[in-house]
N, C-alpha and C positions, 0 to 999 in steps of 0.2 A: 412519042410524046411531042406536043406542039406547044409553043409559047406564044401568046398574043397579048395585045392590049386588052384590058378588061373593059367591058361595056356595063351600062347600067343593068342590063338583064343578068349579069353575072353576080350582082351584089347579094342576092339571097344565099348563094353557095358560099361566097366569101364570108358572109356574116355567120353561116353555120360553122365554117372552119374556125373563125376567130372566136366565136363563143364557146366552142369546145375546148379551145386552148385556154381561155380564161377559166373555165369550170374545172379543168383537169391538170393543168400544168403551171409551171412558174415562168414560162416563156413570156408572158405578159403580166406585169405587176398591177393587176386590176382584179377586183372580185365580182364586179357587177357586169352582166351581160350587156352588150350594146344592142340598140334597135336598128331596124332596116333604115329608119330616117337618119340615125347617127352615121350609118355607113354610106348613105347617099350623100350626105353633107361632106363627109371625109373624102369620098371619091371625087365629088365636084370640086373641092378645094385643091386636090392634087392636079386635076385636069386644068383648072384655071392657072396654076402655077407652071404648067407644062411638065409636071413631074409624072413619071410613069406609074401606072398600077398595072402589073403583069399577072397573067394567069397561066398556069400549066394545065394542059388538057390531056387526058387519056380516054380510053373507051368508056370509063365510068363517069366522066365529067371533069369538073375542076378538081385537080389534085393538090393544088397549092397557089399561093399568090405572093408577090413581092412588090415593094414600092420603096421610095425614099422620099424624105422631105428635108426641110431645114434642120440643121444641127442645133443652132441657136438663132435667135431672132435679130441679133445685132448685125449691122451691115458688114463688119470686117470678117464675119463667118460665112459670107455669101458663097465661098467656094468649097464649102464643106456641107456634106449631107450625112443624115443618118438613115439607115435602111431598116426595113422589117421584111422578113421572109417567113411564112408560115405554111405548113404542109398538113394535109388532111391526115388523121390519125392512122388510117389503114395504108398510107402511102410513105410513111416516114422511114428513112433509112434506104430508100430506093433511088437516091440521086435527084429527086424532084427540086430540093432546095438549092443544090449546086447549079443545076440547069437554070433555075430562075435567077440566081446570083449573077451567072456569067452573062445573062442578057441585060442586067441592070448596069454593068460597067460601061458599055458603049453609050448608053443613054445619059449617064452622068457625064461622060467626057464631052458628048455633044452639047451639053448645057454649060460647059466651061467649069465643071467641078474638078477640084484638086484632090480631095480626100473624102473617103467613105467611112463612117463610124458604125461599129456594131456594139450594141449594148446587150449582153447575154448574162443570163443567170449563171453564176459561177459553178453550179452543179450540173449544168447542161454540157457535159463533155462531148456529146455527139455534135452539137452545134459549134462549139468552140473548135473542135477538130476540122469540121467541114470548113469553117472560116479560115483557119490556118492553112488548109490545103489550097486555098484560093489566094494566098498571099497576105492575109490579115496578120498583124502583129499585136500581141497583148501590150497595152500601154498603161492600164490602170485596173486596180482591184479595190472596189469599195466595199467595205465590210458592214454587214447588217444594216443596209440602207433600205431594204424592203421588208415587209412582213405579210405572209400569206400562208394559209393552211396551218396556222398556229406556231409558226417558226420564222426566225430572222433569215433574210436572204442576202447573199453577197452578189454584187454586180461587177461583171468584168467588161471593160471597154477594150476593143480591138479596133485598129484602123488599117486602111489599105490606101495606097496612092492610086488615083485614077490615071494621072499622067506621071511623069518622072518626078521623083522626090527632089524637092527644091526648084522645080521648073518655074518659069516666069511666063505662064500661058496667059493668053487674052481670052476673056469672056466672049461669048458669041456676039455681043453688041459692040465689040472692039475696045472695051474697057480693059486697062491693064490688070494682070492678075495680082 
């Protein structure tokens, strides 16, 4: 399996994976499918911010994608990112998500990031377990904050340090951490 930066030509497959997840899972707290134009704007926004959008490829094509973006918009959160990782339905449970995640960490470090956040549906034990195996720790459990498929959903936040906990790193532009 290969991991590389996504290109605009990958967006239709990324869209198909994402819309399947919206339609059939609680991994994304949204009920409406997104359009190709939405995904193009999303991808361009990530690229403009120098944030990665990675795809995993196998013999059948794109098996998953991962990215990160700002955790919150305020300046003092600039060293924290929240990621997304999504895997095609027929490839789940085969290590694709873990492979994509391990490729995100050095990208975040290269941008001077300190912490990566994961927001995961509390019932998604497979994703929580995968994240914990990569060093993420549970830090919050929000009860009944989402509603999808006629039921209330709990959201768990996990975090992982990109550099050493408590480190005073400098951002790539030389700005103190």
